N, C-alpha and C positions, 0 to 999 in steps of 0.2 A: 759561793761562799759566802759565809753571812761579813757585815764590816768591821764586825764586831766580836770577840766572842771568849765568857768567859768559861773556864773548865776549872771545877772545883780549888774558886780561891778562896782562902782561906785569913786571915790576919789576925795573929793576938797579940793582947800586951797585954805581960806578962801571966796572970791568971785568965783572962777577960775574954774571952773568945769573942770579939768583934764583929770577924764577919767569919762563916762557917760553912764553909766549904758549897758555896754560892758559884753556880751553875747556871751562862748568859749569854740568848745571839741576841743583836741588833744589827737591823736589815740596811741596808743603804736604803736614805727617805724615809725610814720609818719616823715614827712619830711614839715611843715611848716612855710611860710615867713609872717612876721612882715614888712608892706612898708607902707609910708609918709610920705610928709614934716615935716621936722623941727615944733618941736610947736606941734603937731598933737598926742602927748602921751603916744608915744609906750613907753618912756625910765618906763615914771610911771606906764603902762605898765605892766613892765617887775619888778620893783620895787615892785609891789603888788606880783606879782605872787610867789616872791624869798622872800614876806618876810619885804624888808625895809621898804616901810609904809604896813597901815591895812586899809580894805577897808570901807568904810562911811557906804556903804550902799551893799549888793550882799554877793552871799559865792565863799571861790576857795573849791572846793574837787580834790584833787592831789592822783591816785591809792584807791578811793573810801574812802581816807578819811578828814575829815573838819580841813584844816588847813590853816583858814580864818585869825586864831588869834596868829595861831604860831611862834614861834622869828625864822631868816633864820636859825640857826645855829640847831636849832628840825627841821626845815622841808630839810636841807642837808644828816643824812642819811637814810631817806626815798627816796632820789634818785635824788632828784632835787638838779642841778649846773649850777650855771651860771658863764659867764667872763664881762668882764666890757667894755666899750671902751676907759676910761682911768684905766690900770691896776696899781694896787698899791702893790704891791711883797713886800715881808718882802726886805731888799734895802741889809746889812750884807749879808745878809745868803747867800748860793747856790744857782744855779739852780738847781740843784737834789736834796735839802734837800728842795726849796719851792717847787717841785711839786711831796717833798713825805706825806708833812704834807696836802695836801689834801686826798693822799690814807690812812692816820692816820684817819685823820678827817672826809672824808669822809664814806671811806668804812670798819677804825675799822679794819684797818693794825697795825700789829706791826712792831717798827723801820727797822725789815735788811727788809721784806716783802712789807714794802711802799716803802724803797730803790729800788729792784728788780721795783714793780711797775712803780716808777718814772723812773727807767733806759728805761723800755721797752716803757712809752709812749711819753721821747724826743722823743729816733729813732719815735715813729710812726708821728714824726709832724715836721722830721727831724730837730731837735738844739740836739742831742745827743752829739756834737760835744765841745755845750756851757757848762755842765754839770756843773764842778767844776767852774765855773765863777762865781762869784757876783752879785748875780741879778740886784745890780743899775746899776751893767756898761752893761746892755743890750743897743740895738739898740730898738725905741718904737714896731716897729715891730717883734723883738726877744721876745721885752715883753711879749705880745700880743702871739704868739705859745709857749711858757712859762706858762700863763695863758690859754691857750685853754690846754696843756699837762696835767698842774692840777686839770681842772676840768676832764676830760677824766680817770684819777688814782680814783678819789672820783666812779669809775662804774654807774655810775645815770642812773635812767630810763626817766631822762629828762632832756635835756641839751641845756640850755636858749642862745644864742652867740647877749652879744651884739657891733656888727660893726666889730666883727674878723677879716673881709679879708679889711677892711679901711688901705691904704696906699700899701697894695702886690702888685707885677707884674705879668700878666696873668699869668706867669705857677707856679707862687710860690698860686693863689688864686686857678686854674685847680686841685693841689697838695691836698689844702683844701676840696675840693668837693667830689675830690676821696674820703679820709678818710673820709670823714661826711656822703659819697655815704656807704662809708662800711662798718663802726661800726653801723647803723642804719639796711641794710640786715642782722649783723652779731651777732650782740648783741640787734637787736629791739629796738636800744634806739630810746624813738624820740627829735629830733632835733626842736628847735623854732630857726629861726636865724630874726635878726632887721637887714634892710640894707633899706640906703637912698638913694645910689645912684647907686649902682652894679646892672642896671637892668639884664643885659648878668648873673651876677652869678642866682640872686636869681630865674630868666628862667629856669636855668642849676638844680639849687639845688630842687629850691620846687614844691610837689603836689599841694599846693594848698597854697591861699596867703589871708590875712586880710588886706585890703588896713585901715587904718586910718584917721579921718580928725576932726581936732577941738574937742581930747579926743570922737569922734562916732566914729563904721565903719560906714565902710562908704561903701564899698561892701568887699563877700566875695565870693571864689569860687576855681577853678581848675586856673592857674595861668597863661594861655595862652593867655586864656576871659577874666578873670580881668585885665589884665596889657593893653588891648585891648580895654578896655569899654571907649567909651567918657569922664564920669562923672570923671575916676579913670585920663584918658588926662588933664583933663578940672583943678584939683587939680595941677597936677606937675605945667601943662605947663603959669595957673593961667589966664586962659581963656577959651572962650568958644570953641567946636569943631566943625567946618562949616560941 
C-alpha cells in the first residue's frame, strides 16, 4: 500500500480548474519532485494534500486512511508535515520556541522533550546558533530553514517542501539535499519537493518526477527521462523541440 494515494483529485475555483483529475502515489521513503511552470497547479495540489483546500472530486488516502475531508490540524498528527514558500512564523517567539511548537503539535511531545527535539533539529539544519533569536528578526532564508526544522520536529512520515531551497547558495542547497537524503534513508520519511527553477537540485534529489501543466499531470517517471522529454522541454521553453 502506498503512503499517499490521490485518486482523480480535482479542484475548481469558479470556472478555473486548478487541479484536473490528478492521480498519484508516493511510497514510504521516496523522493518525489513536483515540477511545472508558474500556474501549473503545483501549489493547489500541495494545499489539497495538506488540507488547506478540499477537493471537489476524488479521494486522498494517507497511510491507509481517507483524509479527503480532514482539516490540516487532523492531518499533521497522522504524519503529514509541510513547509510554505513564504514562511509565517510566530514572530515574537524565539527560533527554538517556533520549532518546539512543531514537536508538541505534530509529535505530541511535552515542553521539555519538545525543546530538546527543537535543539536537535536546529543543529541538523545548521541554524542552532540562532536558537534564542526572535523569529521576526531572521532573514527570509533563515526563516525557511527554521520552518524546515519545525516540520522535521513533527516526526513526519511525509514531508511536503514548497520551494524550500529557493534563494540558497550551492553549498546550502547541497547541505539540505544531503539532509533530506539522510532522513529518507534513516527515518523512511517520504519527501515530496516542489521546485520551479532549480533543475540541478531536482535531478540530484528526486528518484521520480511529476510534471504538471495547466492543472493536469503532463508526465510522470524517472527523473532524467522525464526532464529530457520533448513535451516537458516544450512546456518550460514555450516552443516545440526540433
